C-alpha positions in Angstrom: 129.0 164.3 175.8 127.8 161.8 173.2 124.4 161.4 175.0 124.1 165.0 175.9 124.2 165.9 172.3 121.4 163.5 171.5 119.2 164.6 174.4 119.7 168.4 174.1 119.6 168.2 170.3 116.2 166.5 170.6 115.0 169.3 172.8 116.2 171.8 170.2 114.3 170.1 167.5 111.1 170.1 169.6 111.5 173.9 170.1 112.2 174.5 166.4 109.2 172.4 165.4 106.9 174.2 167.9 107.7 177.5 166.1 107.8 176.2 162.5 105.4 173.2 162.5 105.5 170.5 159.8 104.9 166.8 159.6 108.6 166.0 160.1 108.3 167.0 163.8 105.3 164.8 164.3 106.9 161.6 163.0 110.1 162.0 165.0 108.3 163.0 168.2 108.2 159.3 169.5 112.0 159.4 169.4 112.8 163.0 170.3 110.4 163.5 173.2 111.6 160.6 175.2 115.2 161.7 174.6 114.5 165.2 175.7 112.6 164.0 178.7 115.8 162.2 179.8 117.8 165.4 180.1 117.4 165.5 184.0 119.5 162.3 184.0 122.5 164.4 183.0 122.5 166.1 186.4 123.5 163.1 188.5 125.8 162.0 185.6 127.6 165.3 185.9 128.3 164.9 189.6 131.4 162.7 189.1 132.7 165.4 186.7 132.2 168.1 189.3 134.1 166.0 191.9 136.9 165.2 189.5 137.5 168.7 188.2 141.0 168.9 189.7 142.0 165.7 187.9 140.4 166.5 184.6 141.0 170.2 183.8 144.5 171.8 183.5 143.2 175.2 184.7 142.6 173.5 188.1 145.8 171.5 188.0 148.2 174.2 186.7 146.6 177.7 187.1 149.7 179.3 185.5 148.5 178.1 182.1 145.6 180.5 182.2 145.6 184.3 182.7 144.8 185.2 186.3 141.8 187.4 185.5 140.3 184.5 183.4 140.8 182.1 186.4 139.2 184.6 188.8 136.2 185.5 186.7 135.5 182.4 184.6 137.6 179.3 184.8 137.2 178.3 188.5 135.5 175.4 190.1 132.4 177.2 191.6 131.7 179.1 188.3 132.1 175.8 186.3 129.6 174.0 188.5 127.1 176.9 188.5 127.2 177.3 184.8 126.7 173.6 184.2 123.8 173.4 186.7 122.1 176.4 185.1 122.3 174.8 181.7 121.1 171.4 182.9 118.3 172.8 185.0 117.2 175.1 182.2 117.2 172.3 179.6 115.4 170.0 182.0 112.7 172.6 182.8 112.1 173.2 179.0 111.9 169.4 178.4 109.3 169.1 181.1 107.2 172.1 180.2 107.2 172.2 176.5 105.1 169.0 175.8 102.6 170.3 178.3 102.3 173.8 176.8 99.9 174.2 173.9 99.1 176.9 171.5 100.6 180.4 171.8 102.0 179.6 175.3 104.0 176.7 173.9 105.3 178.8 171.0 106.4 181.6 173.4 108.1 179.0 175.7 109.9 177.5 172.6 111.0 181.0 171.5 112.5 181.8 175.0 113.9 178.3 175.2 115.8 178.7 171.9 117.2 182.1 173.1 118.3 180.4 176.4 119.8 177.5 174.5 121.7 179.8 172.1 123.2 181.7 175.0 124.2 178.8 177.2 125.5 176.4 174.7 128.7 178.4 174.0 129.7 178.5 177.7 128.9 174.9 178.2 130.9 173.9 175.1 133.9 175.9 176.4 133.6 174.4 179.9 133.1 170.8 179.0 135.2 170.5 175.9 137.8 173.3 175.3 138.8 174.0 178.8 140.2 170.4 179.0 143.1 171.8 177.0 143.4 175.4 178.0 144.4 177.9 176.7 143.2 176.6 173.3 140.2 178.6 172.1 137.8 178.6 169.1 135.2 181.3 168.6 133.1 179.0 166.4 133.1 176.0 168.8 129.8 176.8 170.4 128.0 176.9 167.1 129.8 173.7 166.2 128.4 171.9 169.2 124.9 173.4 168.7 124.7 172.1 165.1 126.4 168.8 166.0 123.6 168.2 168.6 121.0 168.8 165.9 122.8 166.2 163.7 122.9 163.8 166.6 119.2 164.2 167.4 118.1 163.9 163.8 120.3 160.8 163.3 118.8 159.3 166.5 115.3 160.1 165.2 116.1 158.5 161.9 117.0 155.3 163.7 114.1 155.2 166.1 111.1 157.0 164.6 108.3 154.5 164.0 107.3 155.8 160.5 106.2 153.6 157.7 108.3 153.4 154.5 105.7 155.3 152.5 105.4 158.2 154.9 106.2 161.4 152.9 107.6 163.2 155.9 110.5 160.7 156.0 112.0 162.6 153.2 111.8 165.8 155.2 113.7 164.2 158.0 116.4 163.0 155.6 116.7 166.4 154.0 117.0 168.0 157.5 119.7 165.5 158.4 121.6 166.3 155.2 121.3 170.1 155.8 122.7 169.9 159.3 125.5 167.5 158.3 126.5 170.0 155.6 126.3 172.8 158.2 128.6 171.1 160.7 131.0 170.1 158.0 131.3 173.7 156.8 131.7 175.2 160.4 134.4 172.7 161.3 136.2 173.1 158.0 136.3 176.9 158.3 137.5 176.6 161.9 140.4 174.4 160.9 141.2 176.7 157.9 141.3 179.8 160.1 143.5 178.1 162.7 145.8 176.8 160.0 146.3 180.1 158.3 146.4 182.0 161.7 149.5 179.9 162.5 149.2 180.5 166.3 151.2 178.1 168.5 148.7 178.0 171.3 146.1 176.7 168.8 148.4 174.5 166.6 149.6 172.5 169.6 146.0 171.2 169.9 146.3 169.6 166.5 149.9 168.4 167.0 148.7 166.4 170.1 146.4 164.6 167.7 148.9 164.0 164.9 149.6 160.3 165.7 147.6 157.1 165.7 144.9 156.4 166.8 143.9 160.0 166.8 144.4 160.5 163.1 142.4 157.3 162.5 139.6 158.7 164.7 139.6 162.0 162.8 139.3 160.1 159.5 136.5 157.9 160.9 134.7 160.9 162.2 134.8 162.7 158.9 134.0 159.6 156.8 131.1 158.3 159.0 129.8 161.6 160.3 130.0 163.6 157.1 131.3 162.1 153.8 129.3 158.8 153.7 126.0 160.4 155.0 126.3 163.3 152.5 126.9 161.1 149.5 124.0 158.9 150.5 121.5 161.6 151.4 121.9 163.6 148.2 120.2 160.6 146.6 116.4 161.0 146.8 115.9 157.2 146.9 118.0 157.0 150.1 116.7 160.2 151.7 113.0 159.2 151.2 113.3 155.6 152.2 112.9 154.5 155.8 115.3 151.6 155.9 118.4 153.2 154.3 117.7 156.4 156.2 117.9 154.3 159.4 121.3 152.9 158.4 122.6 156.4 157.6 121.4 157.6 161.0 123.3 154.8 162.7 126.4 155.6 160.7 126.2 159.2 161.6 125.9 158.5 165.3 129.1 156.3 165.1 130.8 159.2 163.4 129.7 161.6 166.1 131.0 159.2 168.8 134.4 159.1 166.9 134.5 162.9 166.8 133.8 163.2 170.5 136.6 160.8 171.2 138.9 162.9 169.0 138.0 166.0 170.9 138.2 164.7 174.4 140.4 161.6 174.7 143.9 162.6 173.5 145.0 164.3 176.8 144.2 161.1 178.7 145.8 158.6 176.3 144.6 155.7 174.3 143.5 153.6 177.3 140.6 155.8 178.0 138.8 154.8 174.7 137.8 151.5 176.2 136.3 153.0 179.3 134.6 155.7 177.2 132.9 153.0 175.0 131.7 151.2 178.1 130.4 154.5 179.5 128.5 155.3 176.3 126.9 151.8 176.5 126.1 152.0 180.2 124.6 155.5 180.1 122.6 154.5 177.0 121.1 151.6 178.9 120.3 153.8 181.8 118.5 156.3 179.6 116.5 153.7 177.7 115.6 152.0 181.0 114.2 155.0 182.8 112.7 157.0 179.9 109.3 155.3 180.2 109.0 156.8 183.7 110.0 160.3 182.6 108.4 161.0 179.2 105.0 162.5 178.8 103.2 164.2 176.0 100.1 165.5 177.6 98.2 162.6 179.0 100.0 160.0 176.7 103.2 158.4 178.0 106.0 157.5 175.6 108.1 154.4 176.1 111.0 153.0 174.1 109.2 149.6 174.1 106.4 151.1 172.0 108.7 152.1 169.1 109.0 150.1 165.9 112.6 148.7 165.8 112.0 146.1 163.2 
C-alpha cells in the first residue's frame, strides 16, 4: 500500500497537470512519470494477496461477522479479485497511454482517467484497507486514501525531482504539498471526530485495538512526521521555495505515510509483522527502481532513475 500510494498518486498528478498545466508539472515529471509507469508491477505484487485472502480478511475467515447480503454481493473472493484487477488494469492503461497522448486527446484521456480514478479508489480502499477489520466502515476513507496518494506522490517528487535551487516552480511544488497535507489532516481529523461523537461500538473497537504500544507511538509518529512537522516547515516561504529543505520535508512526509499505513494495517496481525513490512517496503522499492528504466517512456524519450539528480 505504501508504494501503491506513490505510484497511483503520481498518475493522478499527471492527469491533473494535463488538465491544468503549469511549470510545477514539468519539473516533477522526471519523478512522477517513472513512478506512474511502474503501476503494472502492482499486478504481480497483488497475486500473493489474492492467494492469501482466506488468511488475511475476516470476512473470508468468519463470514458471520458480515451481513449475508454484503457477502453475497460485495465482500467475496471473486468480487475482490475482479475489482482489484479492474483498478490495476485501468491505472496501468492510463499510465501507458497518457504520456503518449498529446493535445486535446491527452486532455480528454486525463479527464476520463480522473473520473475512473475517483470512482474506483473508494472500492479499492474499502477492499484493501477497511475490510481487513470488517465490519468497521468509514464513508470518508476513499477520499482520505485519494488525498494521501497525492501527498505521497508530491513528497516523492520533492525528493527526486532534478530541479535547480533557483527554479521558481519549486515553490509551487512546496505549496501543493502543503495544501494536500492540510487536506488529509482535515479529512482524517473530521473522520475521527465523527466516530468519537457517534459512539458506535463497531467503529470504536477499531481504535480500542490500537490503544496500546506500539500502535499509539505509530499514530503519534504518523501525525508528527506526516502532518505537523511538514506543515510547520512548509508555511515558511524560505523552506517551501528552497530545493534542499523541500527534499528533506518530502522524505519526512514519506516516513510519516509509512507509519500511517502501519497503523492502519498492522494491528490485527501483531507487532511482529512490522519487521517483515519494512523489509517488504525496501524490497518492493528496489524492484520498482530497478525495472522502471524499461517501463517509462515520455514520447520517444526514456526516463531512468539513474538520470535523476540525487546529490
